[in-house]
C-alpha positions in Angstrom: 0.0 0.0 0.0 1.5 3.4 -1.0 2.9 5.2 2.1 2.8 2.2 4.5 6.5 1.2 4.6 8.5 1.8 7.8 11.5 4.1 8.0 13.2 1.8 10.5 15.5 4.5 11.9 18.5 3.0 13.7 22.2 3.0 14.2 23.1 3.5 10.5 20.8 6.5 10.2 22.1 8.0 13.4 25.7 7.6 12.4 25.1 9.1 8.9 23.4 12.1 10.6 26.2 12.4 13.2 28.9 12.4 10.6 27.0 14.9 8.3 26.6 17.2 11.3 30.3 16.9 12.2 31.3 17.9 8.6 28.9 20.8 8.6 30.0 22.1 12.0 33.7 22.1 10.9 32.6 24.2 7.9 31.0 26.8 10.2 27.4 25.7 9.8 25.0 26.8 12.5 21.5 26.3 11.0 20.0 23.6 8.7 17.1 24.4 6.4 14.8 21.4 6.0 12.5 21.4 2.9 9.8 19.6 1.1 7.8 20.5 -2.0 4.1 20.5 -1.5 1.2 19.8 -3.8 1.1 23.4 -5.0 4.8 23.1 -6.1 5.9 25.5 -3.4 9.0 24.6 -1.4 8.1 24.8 2.2 10.8 24.9 4.9 11.6 24.8 8.6 15.0 25.6 10.0 16.7 23.9 13.0 20.0 24.5 14.9 22.7 22.1 13.6 22.9 20.5 17.1 19.4 19.1 16.5 20.1 17.5 13.1 20.8 14.0 14.4 17.6 14.0 16.4 15.7 15.3 13.4 17.1 12.6 11.1 15.8 10.0 13.6 12.5 11.4 14.8 11.7 14.3 12.5 10.5 17.8 12.9 6.7 18.4 13.3 4.5 20.2 10.8 0.7 20.3 10.2 -0.5 17.8 7.6 -2.7 20.6 6.3 0.2 21.8 4.2 -0.6 19.0 1.7 -3.8 20.9 0.9 -2.5 24.5 0.8 -2.5 26.3 -2.6 0.4 28.4 -4.0 -1.4 31.5 -2.8 -1.6 30.0 0.7 -5.3 29.4 0.8 -6.3 26.1 2.4 -8.6 23.5 0.7 -9.4 20.1 2.0 -9.1 16.3 1.3 -10.6 13.5 3.4 -7.1 12.0 3.5 -5.4 15.0 5.1 -6.0 16.3 8.6 -6.9 20.0 9.1 -6.7 21.4 11.7 -5.9 18.1 13.4 -3.1 15.9 12.1 0.7 16.1 12.1 3.6 14.9 10.0 7.3 14.5 10.8 9.9 15.9 8.4 13.0 13.5 8.5 16.0 15.0 6.7 18.2 12.8 4.5 21.7 12.9 6.0 23.3 11.8 2.8 21.8 14.7 0.9 22.9 17.4 3.3 24.7 20.3 1.5 26.4 23.5 2.7 24.6 26.5 1.3 27.3 28.4 -0.5 25.1 31.5 -1.0 24.0 31.5 2.7 27.1 31.3 4.9 26.5 29.4 8.2 23.5 27.5 6.7 23.1 24.0 5.3 20.2 22.4 3.5 18.6 18.9 3.5 15.6 17.5 1.7 13.1 15.6 3.8 10.9 12.6 3.6 7.6 12.9 5.5 6.3 10.3 8.0 3.3 9.7 10.2 3.8 9.8 13.9 3.6 6.0 14.0 6.7 5.8 12.0 5.2 4.9 8.6 5.8 7.1 5.5 3.1 9.6 4.9 1.2 8.7 1.7 1.4 12.3 0.5 5.2 12.3 0.6 6.2 13.1 -3.0 9.9 12.2 -2.5 8.9 8.8 -1.3 6.6 8.4 -4.3 9.4 9.1 -6.7 11.7 6.7 -4.9 9.0 4.0 -5.0 8.5 4.5 -8.8 12.2 4.3 -9.4 12.2 1.1 -7.5 9.4 -0.2 -9.7 11.4 0.6 -12.8 14.4 -1.2 -11.3 12.2 -4.4 -11.0 12.2 -4.3 -14.8 16.0 -3.8 -14.8 15.5 -0.2 -15.8 17.5 2.7 -14.4 16.9 6.3 -15.2 19.0 9.4 -15.4 17.3 12.8 -15.3 18.2 16.5 -15.3 16.4 19.8 -15.6 16.8 23.0 -17.6 15.7 25.7 -15.3 14.5 29.0 -16.6 13.9 32.1 -14.4 13.2 35.8 -14.6 15.5 38.1 -12.6 14.2 41.5 -11.6 15.7 44.7 -10.2 13.1 45.3 -7.4 14.5 48.7 -6.5 13.1 50.0 -9.8 9.8 48.1 -9.8 8.4 44.7 -9.2 9.1 43.3 -12.7 11.9 45.5 -14.1 14.2 43.0 -15.9 17.8 42.6 -14.8 19.0 42.6 -18.5 17.5 43.7 -21.8 18.8 40.9 -24.1 19.5 40.1 -26.8 18.1 36.6 -26.5 20.8 34.0 -25.8 23.3 36.8 -26.4 26.7 37.6 -24.8 25.5 40.9 -23.4 23.2 39.4 -20.6 26.1 37.3 -19.4 28.4 40.4 -19.4 25.8 42.5 -17.6 25.3 39.7 -15.0 28.8 38.2 -15.1 29.5 38.6 -11.4 26.2 37.0 -10.4 26.6 34.2 -13.0 30.2 33.4 -12.0 29.3 33.3 -8.3 26.3 31.1 -9.1 28.4 28.5 -11.0 30.9 28.5 -8.2 28.2 28.0 -5.6 26.5 25.2 -7.4 29.8 23.5 -8.1 30.6 23.6 -4.4 27.2 22.1 -3.7 27.9 19.1 -6.2 25.1 20.2 -8.6 27.3 19.9 -11.7 26.4 22.9 -13.9 26.6 22.2 -17.6 25.7 25.6 -19.0 24.1 29.0 -18.2 22.8 31.6 -20.7 20.5 34.5 -21.2 17.1 33.3 -22.4 14.6 34.7 -24.9 12.8 37.3 -22.7 14.4 40.3 -21.1 15.6 39.4 -17.6 15.4 35.7 -18.3 18.2 33.2 -17.7 18.5 29.4 -18.1 20.7 26.9 -16.4 21.2 23.2 -17.1 22.8 20.7 -14.7 24.3 17.2 -15.1 22.0 14.1 -15.2 21.7 11.8 -12.1 19.3 9.4 -10.6 15.7 10.7 -10.3 15.6 11.4 -6.6 19.0 13.2 -6.7 17.9 15.1 -9.8 14.7 16.4 -8.0 16.9 17.3 -5.0 19.3 19.2 -7.3 16.3 21.1 -8.8 15.2 22.3 -5.3 18.8 23.1 -4.2 19.6 25.0 -7.4 16.5 27.2 -7.1 17.1 27.9 -3.5 20.7 28.9 -4.4 19.6 31.2 -7.2 17.0 32.9 -4.9 19.6 33.5 -2.2 22.4 34.6 -4.4 20.1 36.9 -6.4 19.0 38.6 -3.2 22.7 39.1 -2.2 23.2 40.9 -5.5 20.1 43.1 -5.1 17.9 41.1 -7.5 14.7 39.0 -7.1 14.2 35.8 -9.0 10.9 34.2 -10.3 10.5 30.7 -11.6 6.8 31.3 -12.2 5.7 30.0 -15.7 4.5 33.6 -16.6 6.1 36.7 -15.3 6.5 39.6 -17.7 8.1 38.6 -21.0 6.7 36.9 -24.1 7.9 33.3 -23.6 7.5 32.4 -19.9 9.7 30.1 -17.8 9.8 26.4 -18.8 11.1 23.6 -16.7 12.3 21.2 -19.3 13.2 17.6 -18.2 15.8 15.5 -19.8 15.6 11.7 -19.4 17.5 8.7 -20.5 16.7 5.0 -19.7 19.4 2.4 -19.1 19.7 -1.3 -18.6 22.9 -3.0 -17.5 25.0 0.1 -18.3 23.6 0.5 -21.8 21.6 3.6 -22.9 18.3 2.2 -24.3 17.9 5.3 -26.5 21.0 4.3 -28.6 22.5 1.3 -30.2 19.2 -0.2 -31.4 17.3 -0.8 -34.6 14.5 1.7 -33.9 14.0 5.3 -34.9 17.3 7.2 -34.7 19.0 4.3 -32.9 16.4 3.7 -30.2 16.1 0.1 -28.8 12.6 -1.4 -28.7 12.6 -0.9 -24.9 13.6 2.7 -25.2 10.9 3.4 -27.8 8.3 1.7 -25.6 9.3 3.9 -22.7 8.8 7.0 -24.8 5.5 5.6 -26.1 4.3 5.2 -22.5 5.3 8.7 -21.7 3.5 10.1 -24.7 0.3 8.2 -23.8 0.2 9.7 -20.3 1.3 13.3 -21.2 -2.3 14.7 -21.3 -3.0 13.3 -17.8 0.4 14.4 -16.5 -0.2 18.0 -17.6 -1.9 18.7 -14.3 1.3 17.7 -12.6 3.7 19.3 -15.0 1.8 22.5 -15.8 -0.1 22.7 -12.5 -1.2 26.3 -12.1 -3.3 28.9 -13.9 -0.1 30.7 -15.0 1.1 27.6 -16.7 -1.5 28.0 -19.5 -0.3 31.6 -20.3 2.9 29.9 -21.4 1.6 26.6 -22.8 0.8 28.0 -26.3 1.4 26.7 -29.8 4.4 27.8 -31.9 6.2 29.2 -28.8 8.6 26.2 -28.3 6.5 25.1 -25.4 5.7 21.7 -26.9 1.9 21.7 -26.6 1.2 18.8 -28.9 1.5 15.2 -27.8 4.0 14.0 -30.4 7.7 13.4 -30.7 10.5 14.3 -33.1 14.2 14.4 -33.3 15.3 17.9 -32.4 11.8 19.2 -32.9 11.3 21.9 -30.3 7.6 22.2 -31.0 7.0 18.5 -30.1 6.2 17.7 -26.5 8.9 15.1 -26.7 12.1 16.2 -28.3 14.4 13.3 -29.0 18.2 14.1 -28.9 20.9 11.9 -30.2 23.9 14.1 -29.6 26.9 14.4 -31.8 27.8 11.5 -34.0 29.9 9.1 -32.0 28.5 10.2 -28.6 25.0 8.6 -28.9 25.7 5.9 -26.3 26.1 8.5 -23.6 24.3 11.5 -25.0 21.0 10.2 -26.4 18.0 11.4 -24.3 14.5 12.7 -24.5 13.5 16.2 -23.5 10.0 16.8 -22.2 9.3 20.5 -23.2 5.7 21.0 -22.2 6.1 21.5 -18.4 7.3 24.3 -16.1 8.7 25.0 -12.6 5.4 25.4 -10.8 5.6 21.6 -10.8 6.7 19.6 -7.8 9.9 17.9 -9.3 9.4 14.8 -7.2 5.9 14.3 -8.4 6.8 15.1 -12.0 9.7 12.7 -12.2 7.6 10.1 -10.4 4.9 10.3 -13.0 7.5 10.2 -15.8 9.0 7.0 -14.4 5.6 5.5 -13.9 4.3 6.2 -17.4 7.5 5.1 -19.1 7.8 1.9 -17.2 4.1 1.1 -18.0 5.0 1.6 -21.7 7.8 -0.9 -21.4 5.7 -3.5 -19.5 2.9 -3.2 -22.1 5.3 -3.2 -25.0 3.7 0.0 -26.3 4.5 1.2 -29.8 5.9 4.6 -30.5 3.8 6.5 -33.1 5.4 8.0 -36.2 7.8 10.9 -35.7 6.5 14.4 -36.3 9.0 16.6 -38.2 7.3 20.0 -38.5 5.5 22.5 -36.2 2.1 20.9 -35.4 0.8 24.3 -34.4 1.1 25.4 -38.0 -0.5 22.4 -39.5 -4.1 21.5 -40.3 -6.0 20.3 -37.1 -7.8 17.7 -39.2 -4.5 16.3 -40.4 -3.2 16.2 -36.8 -6.3 14.3 -35.7 -5.9 11.7 -38.4 -2.3 11.1 -37.2 -3.5 10.9 -33.6 -1.6 14.0 -32.5 -3.4 15.7 -29.7 -3.2 19.2 -28.3 -2.4 19.0 -24.6 -4.9 20.5 -22.2 -5.2 24.2 -22.8 -6.6 25.1 -19.3 -6.0 23.9 -15.8 -9.6 22.6 -15.7 -9.0 20.4 -18.8 -5.7 19.1 -17.3 -7.5 18.2 -14.1 -10.1 16.2 -15.9 -7.4 14.3 -17.9 -5.6 13.4 -14.7 -8.9 12.2 -13.1 -9.2 9.8 -16.0 -5.8 8.2 -15.6 -6.1 4.9 -13.7 -2.3 4.5 -13.9 -1.7 7.7 -11.9 -4.4 7.0 -9.4 -3.1 3.4 -8.8 0.6 4.4 -8.4 0.2 7.7 -6.5 -2.4 6.1 -4.2 -5.7 7.7 -3.2 -4.4 10.0 -0.6 -1.7 11.7 -2.7 -3.9 11.7 -5.8 -6.9 13.3 -4.0 -4.9 15.9 -2.1 -3.0 16.9 -5.2 -6.2 17.3 -7.2 -7.9 19.2 -4.3 -5.1 21.8 -4.5 -5.2 22.0 -8.3 -9.0 22.3 -8.3 -8.9 25.1 -5.7 -6.5 27.1 -7.8 -8.4 26.5 -11.0 -11.5 27.9 -9.3 -9.7 30.8 -7.8 -8.4 32.1 -11.1 -11.0 30.9 -13.6 -12.3 34.4 -14.2 -9.1 36.3 -13.6 -7.3 38.5 -16.1 -3.8 37.5 -17.4 -2.2 40.2 -15.3 -4.1 39.1 -12.1 -2.8 35.6 -12.6 0.8 36.7 -13.4 0.8 39.0 -10.3 -0.6 36.3 -8.0 2.1 33.7 -9.0 5.1 35.9 -9.8 6.9 35.4 -6.5 5.5 32.1 -5.4 8.2 29.9 -7.0 
C-alpha cells in the first residue's frame, strides 16, 4: 500500500546524521534548512539548529499535515485523507543529501521525507513516491538518469516589481556580461554544492536566464532542482535582484522547466544502439510511447497552475502537442541523439511542455511511472512528427493521432482524473490531495485576467 513502509531509523541513520553534522560544524554551519515541496509546487521549509540535526534525522520535525492541501497563494482547501486542523507529519532530513549552502554562509540544507507519527511514511510524501516509482522501474531492470533545464526571470526590485535585470538580446553575450559577477558566483556556488552545472545563458525574454545541470538518478535530480532554485534565490538577493521561476512573469515566452531523461539497462543507454528510430532500442521506444500516452494526464502535474497556461501556447517552443520528433522543439517530446559518436552516452529525451510550478518529485515520479508502464505493455511509439504541429491543419493532426495537450487547468485536471495509472501508483491520498489543490487554484483564477494571474504567482516559485 503506498505510504505504508516503515522508515526503520536505527544505528546507521544515526551515524550518517552524526557524521554529516560533524562535517557541517567544521565548515561553520549553525543552521539547517529542511525542505519539502508541496502539492502546490511550493518549497516549504523549517530551519533547525545544527545541534538538533541528528535528532531530526531519527525522529523528525513536526508540521501540520494541512500543508498538503495549501495552494500556491496560501489558501487552504481540503481532502478526506489529510487532517486539518488536526493531524501532524514528521519531516525527516536525508543525511546523505545534506549540502552546505554556499550562498548562505552558516547555513546548510537537507531535503526531507515525510512520515506519520507512528513511523510509517506519509502517503502524500512526493519524494517517497518518486523513490517508490524508481524502485518499480528497477524491478524491470531499468534505471533512469534525469536532469532539468531551469528558466527564471530576474528583476531589479529597486526599480519596480518586474523590471528585468537585463534587456537581451536573447541567448546573447550581453546578458552574461551584464550579470557576469552573479553568473560566475552562481556557477561556483553550485559546483561547491555538487550540482554539476553544464551551461548558463540568457534566455529569450528580457531578464530571463537558463541553467542546465548534469544528469543523475531521479531522486538526486529532483533534490538538485530544489537546491539549485534555493541557491539562485539566495544569491540573487545578495546581488540586489529578485528571482521568479513562475511560468508567466512579464516577457513573451514564460519560464519552462524542461526535463531530460535517459533510460538504461545494465549500463547501456536504451535510446541508442538499437534498430528503432534514430537508434532507439525497442525498450527505449516503448518507454517514450508510455510517456506520450500519459502526457495529457500528466499535464496537471507538470503544468499545474493557472499561470502555466499563459505559457503553454502553440508555436512558442513550449511543446503543446503530444508528439515526438528528433530535435523538434515544438513537439512535447524532443528526441536528442547528440553528436555522431556520442550517442551511447548522450541520447536522451527532453519533455518540453512543463514548467517550474511543478513539484519535481511528483513530476519525475509520474514520468518513471508512465515510461515503465509503456515498457511493461510493449507500447508502440507513433510516427515521428518533423514540423510544427501548431502550424498544421488540425484535421490532419487528428488523423495522425496528434493531440493538443490541455489548454486550461480545468482540462488538465479532468485528464488526470481519467488516468487509472496515476491513481493506482500515487495512491488515493496523494492523488486526491493533489487534485484538491489544483481544483482550488483553478476555481480561484477561472475568471481572472492574465495580469491578475501573473501577479498572483510571480513570487511564489
